[in-house]
N, C-alpha and C positions, 0 to 999 in steps of 0.2 A: 804091565807093571804089577808086581806082586805087592800085596799089602805090607808084607814084612820088610820089603826093601825100600819103602818110601822114607826118605830122610826127614822125619818129622822135626828134628831139631833145626832144620834149615828152612822151615815153613815161611813163606813170604805171603803178603796180603793177596797176591794174585794166584797163589798155588793152593792145591788141595789134593789129597790122596784119592782122587777118583780113579775108577778102574779102566775106563775107556775114554776115547776121544769124545764120544757122544756125551758121556757123563760130564766131561770137562766143559763142553758147550752148554749143557743144561745148568751146571753150577754157575757158569758165567752169567747166564740169564737170571738165575736165582739171586745172585749178588747185585744185579741191577735193580731188583725189587726190594730186597732187604739189605740193610747196611751190614757191612762186614769190617770189623777191626779187631785186631788182637795185639796185645802188648808183648814186648820181648820177654817180660817176666813170665807171662802165661805160656807163651810159645815154648819156652825152655822147660816147662813142666809137662808137656804133652808126651805120653809114652806109647800111644797107640791110636787106633782109629776111633771115630765116634761110637761105633758099635760096642767097644770094650773099654774105652778110657773115659772116666767121668769128667776130666778136664776138656778133652777134645769134644765130647758130646755137648758140652755147654756152649762152645764157642765156634766150632767149625761148621760151615753150611753143610746140610744134608739134603739128599734128593727128596726125602720124605716131606720136606717143607713145601713142595709143590702140590701136595695133597691137601686141598682146602675143603672143609666141610661147610654145608649150607648155614649151619648155626654159628660158625665162627665169624667174628666181627672185627672191623678195623678199630673200633673203639669199644672193646669188650666190657669195660667197667663204667661206661657212660660219662666220661670226663666232659665231653663237649656240651652236654645238656646242662651242666652245672658250672659253666664258665661265664661269669658276669663281665669280666675284663680279661684281656690277654694275660696268660700266665697264672691265673687264679682258678682253682676249682673249689667251689663252696657247696659241698654235698651235705655236710652236717653243720648244724647251727653253730656249734662251739669251736669249730676248727676249719682251717682251709689248707689246701695244697697250694704251694707257691712254686712254680716251675720257671726259674730264671734262665735255664738252658735246656735245649732239647738234643744235646749231644752227650756222648759218653766216651770214656777212655777205651772201652771194649763193648761190643754189642752181643748180648746173650741171645742165643737162638730161640729161646722160649719167651722173650720179652713181650709183655702184654701191650706195650706201647710201640711195637716194632714198626707200625705204619706211620708213626709220628716222629721218630728219632732217626738220627743219622747225619752224615757229613753235610747234607744239603739243608738240614734243619737249622734253626736260628738260635741265637742268644738274644734275650730281650734287650732292646735298646735302653739307654738311660731314661728316656721319657716313658717307655713302657714299664720299666721297673718302678719309676715314681708313681705311675698310675696304679700299679698293683699294690704298692705300699700305702697309697692314699685310700684304696678300697679297704684294706685291713684296718687302718686307723679310723675310718668312718663307721666301722661296725663293732661296737663295744661288746657284742655277744661273742665275738671270736676270742677264745682263750688260748688257742694253740695254733702255731703256724708250722707246717711240715714242708721243708724245702726238699723238693724232689725234682724229677725231670724226665729224661736225661739225668745227669749227675751234677749236682750243684758244686761239687768240689773240683770240677774241671774249670770253673771260673778262675780268673786271676785272683790273687790274694787281695788286691785292691778292690775289685768288684765285690768279692764275697764280704770283705770287711764293711763296705758301704751298706750292703743289704742287712747284715747281722746287726750293725750299730743302729740302723734305723728301726729294726724290729725290737731291739733291746730298749729303745726309748718309748715304745708304745705302752702306755700304762696298763691297759686292760689285758695285755697278754700275760699269761702265767708261765709259759715255757716255749721253747723253740726246739724243733726236731729236724734233723738232717738225715735223709736216706741216701746211702752212697755205696758204690762198689769199688771206689778208687783204692782204698787201702789193700784190697785183695788183688786188684788188677794191676796196680802200679805202685807198690808200697814206697818206692823212692820219692813219690810226689807228696808224701806226708812229711813236710819240711818243718823246721823250727819256726819259720815265718807263718806258715799255716796254723800250727798249733798255738802260736801266740795270739792270733786273732780269735781262735775258738775259745781260748782260755780266759779272755778278758771280759766276757759278758757277765752282766749282773743276774740275768735270768738263767734258770737251769737250761743247759743245752744237752739234749739227748741225741746221740749219734747211733743210727741203726745201720749196722753193717750187713750187706747182702752176701751171704756165704752158704754154700750148699754141700760141701764135702770137706772132710778133714785134710785132704791133700792140698787144699787151698791155703791152709794155715802153715805156710812155710816159715822158716826163721826170720826172713825179711818182713813178712806180714805180721808176725808176732811182735817184732820190734816196732812197727808202725802202730799197732794196737796199743802197745805199752806207752808210746809217746802221746797218743790221744787220751789215754787214761791219766797220764801225768799232767796233761793240760787241763784236766778237770771235766772232760766230757763224761756223761753218763752213758755207758755203752750197752746197746741192745743188739740183737741179731734178728734178721728175717731171712727165712729160707723158703724155697719152693720145693714141693714134693715132686720129684722128676723121675719118670721111668728110665731106668738104665743109668741113673746117677746116684740116687740116695734112697731108693724104694725098698729098704729093708730096715727093720727095727735096729739091727746091729750097726748099720752105717749111721743112722740118725743118732743113736745113743753115743757112738764115738764122737760125732760132731758136737753134740750138745754138752757132753762131759768136758771136752777140750775147751769149748768156749767159756764155760764156767771158770776153768783154771786161769783163763786170760782176762777175767773180770768182765765178761760179756754175758748178759742175761739173755738166753733164748726167748724171743718175744712172740714172733709169728712163724708158723709153718703154713704156707699158702698152698691151697689146691690150685693147679695151673689154670689160668684164665683161658677163655675161648678166643685166643688170638689166632689169626690166619696161619695155617701151616704148622701148627704145634701139636696136633693130635698124637703124634708119636711120643710125646713127653707125658701124656696124661694117663693116670690110673683112673679106674672108676671110683666114684664116691664110696661105694661099699668096700673096695679094696683099701682105700685110704683110711676109712674108719677102722677096719680090722688091724691095719698096720699100727695106727695110733693107739689102739687099745693095747697091743703088745708093748708099745713104748711106755705107756703109763705104768705097766707092771715092772719096768726095768729101771726107771730113774725117779728121783724125787721131784717134787713140784718146782724146786729151784731150777732144775735142768729142763723142765718141760715147757715148750712154747704152747700157744693156743693154735689149734688147727683150724684154719679159716677158709671160707669160700666167699669170693666176691661175686655177688649175684649179678648175672649179665644184665646190662641195660642201665646201670647206675643206681641200684637200690641198696647199695652198701654191703658191708661184710657181715657174715654171721658165722658162728662156730659150726663146724661140721659135726654136730651132735644130734641125738635122736629128737630133741624138741624143736629143731629147725629143719631137719632133713627127713622126709618121709618117702620111702620107696613105694612105687605103684607096681601092680602085677605085670605091666608090660615092660618093666625094667627101667622106666623113667623115674624121676623124682619130683616131688613137690617141695620147694624151698620156701620157708616162711621168713620174711624179713623182720626187722626190728619194729616195724609199725603194724605187724600182723597181716601184711599182704602176702598172697601166695603166688609163686612163680614156678613154671615148669622148667626143669633142667633136663636137656635132651639125652636120650640113651646113647646116641651115636657119639657124643662127646666122651663117653666112658670106655669105648672100645676102639678097635681099629689097628692101624699099622704099629708094630712094636719095634720098628727098625731103630 
């Protein structure tokens, strides 16, 4: 089967443009390990194979995912070590992650929680949600709750309304944040009913959209973003620096300039985490720094996100800047966290397969 002849517009969840029967078997085994789901909206956007198409590369399984490095981790940012009750990650004193669902509308191939999410993962039960909310209410030092997952917007409108209303009633919270891919993956799910519950909160609601390439910002997606803006959400974006997707200053500039016109503030540009089987997406830290320096010379501060590295093991995020990242002569790095502790960042995470 030639690459050019594969009917990508008819892609089904069980199909993939692999070249040989052996590749098909390998990909089948790969999808047994890592969740695979793609929406019709994204399926219709694919124009080529993962090697050349930024949409396909983000969502279609690749054989390179079978290459796992020793330093890659099932829990690369250390969520488990900071989980006092199910669904809560309390890494920083003033804020918590609240993960009510470990499922998504679509599964990104570079996901740092790829070992935790998928069709077999769960949505918190009502009792588990109440226990998570009780934990937040019992800790007055918490000022911000970040709903993440999985994707919180895959919950039913009723479930999400219950959670947001409960958080809105906790007096010591200053704001609520939601991290979501849904408006990009399935914009038709951004309904009037959903916007209604997002817009009725008394506390500021920040909505951080996960977007990596301008091609994701289709007319349907722009309409969904406009609806969220009209509902009163404060819109941010978070992107991941991905080899073969957006690893040029020109591509990132186009993305961030477009987001600004949609009233979305570029917030974070993440260096990819050490999730298993994702080395083919990672640039070196030095490559990322050089790219970001080019970007700084091309756009204003309004357009510019902060380039961040999540230190492996749960030590938090730091900017990928000279005061936090020090190269060593052997090619590895020393990363200093926000408490002054030093951590080695491995050289092998910076190189390798570029498929």
